[in-house]
N, C-alpha and C positions, 0 to 999 in steps of 0.2 A: 504494500500500500504506500509506503514511503517513497518507493521508486516512481510510482504513478504521480505523486504530488510534485516531484521534481520535473517530470516530463510534461505535465499539463500546461504550464505557462509557455513552453517552447512550441507546443502543438497549437495553442490558441493564437500565438503571435504569427506563426506561419500561415494558419488558416485566414487570419485577418488580412495579412499582406496579400495572400493569394486572391481573396475576394476583391480587394481594392484594385489589384492589377487586372483582373478579368473585367470588372466594371469599366475601368478606364479604357481598356482595349476595345470592348464592344461599343462603348459610346462613340468612339472615333469611327467605327465602321457603320454606324446607323443600323445596327441589328435590332430586329423586332422579334418578340416572342409571342406569337399568336397561337397559343395552345388551346384556348377555349373554343368550342365549336362556333359560337356566335362571332368571335373575333375573326376566325378563318372565313366565315361566311361573308362578313363585311368587306374584308380585304379582297376576297374573290370577286364580289359584285363590283367593287370600285375599279377593278382592272378590266372590266368589260363594258361594251357599249350597252346602254340601257334603251330598250325599245318599248314604246307604249302603244298598245294596239288601239285601233280606231274606236272600238266600243268603250274602251276606258276613257279615251279623250272625249267622246260624246257624253259619257257620264259626268266627267268633270265640268264640261260646259253647261250641261243641263242643271247641275247642282251648284253652279257659281263657285267652283273651286279652281285653284291655280294648279299648274303642272308641278310647281315646287312642292305641293302637298304630297305627291308620290315620293319624291326624294326624302322628304321629312319622315314619312311613314317607314320607308325602307331603312334609313340610317339611324332613326331614333326609336323605331317601333319595337314591338315584341315579336320575335320569330318563334314559330312553333317548330322546333328542330326535330321533335320526336314523331310527328305525323307527316313527314315528307313523303312524297310519292314519286316513283320513277315513271316517267312517260317518255317513250322513245329513248333518246340519248340525253334527256334533260331531267332535272329534279325540280318538282314543284314544292314551293314553300308557302305557307300562309303567314302573312305579316299583318299584325294588328297595330294600329296607331296608339299612341299614349297621350295622356293629358287631354288637350282639346280635340284631338283626332281619334280618341279611343272608340268611337262608334264606327270607324272605317276599317275595313279589312281588305287586303288585296292578295291575289295569287301571283306569285313571282316564279317564272320558269327560268331556272339557271342552266343554261346549255354551255357547250364548250367555248364558244366565242362571243356569245351574246346573252344578255339577261332580258327577259320579256315580261312586262306586266300584262297579264292576259285577262284578269278580272279584277273588279273592285265593287264593293257592296257596302251598304250600311248594315250594321249589326242590330 
């Protein structure tokens, strides 16, 4: 036990220095850690072209909503990650707005090169 007490400060010093070096190194490289499913989803969607189908545009116009509403729902809304569906080569997600847009839900098709908003509805 006495041997452990002698080595513990050296271990903690080395661990602390190692952590600071890794943080310094990765901050210079602009490294991101997107391990959570929602974070990976947002990063994936941001890297693609966002297409809004005609019926969704018509819905927005008829309900006096702006197209920025779609982006706000996608990037700030609540994604149902557990009830996603595979359709062809795409995955469909349900995204529900929060705060003032909590009564709106949209269906987002996430394909290889494009993300399409295929449906929008009031809850």
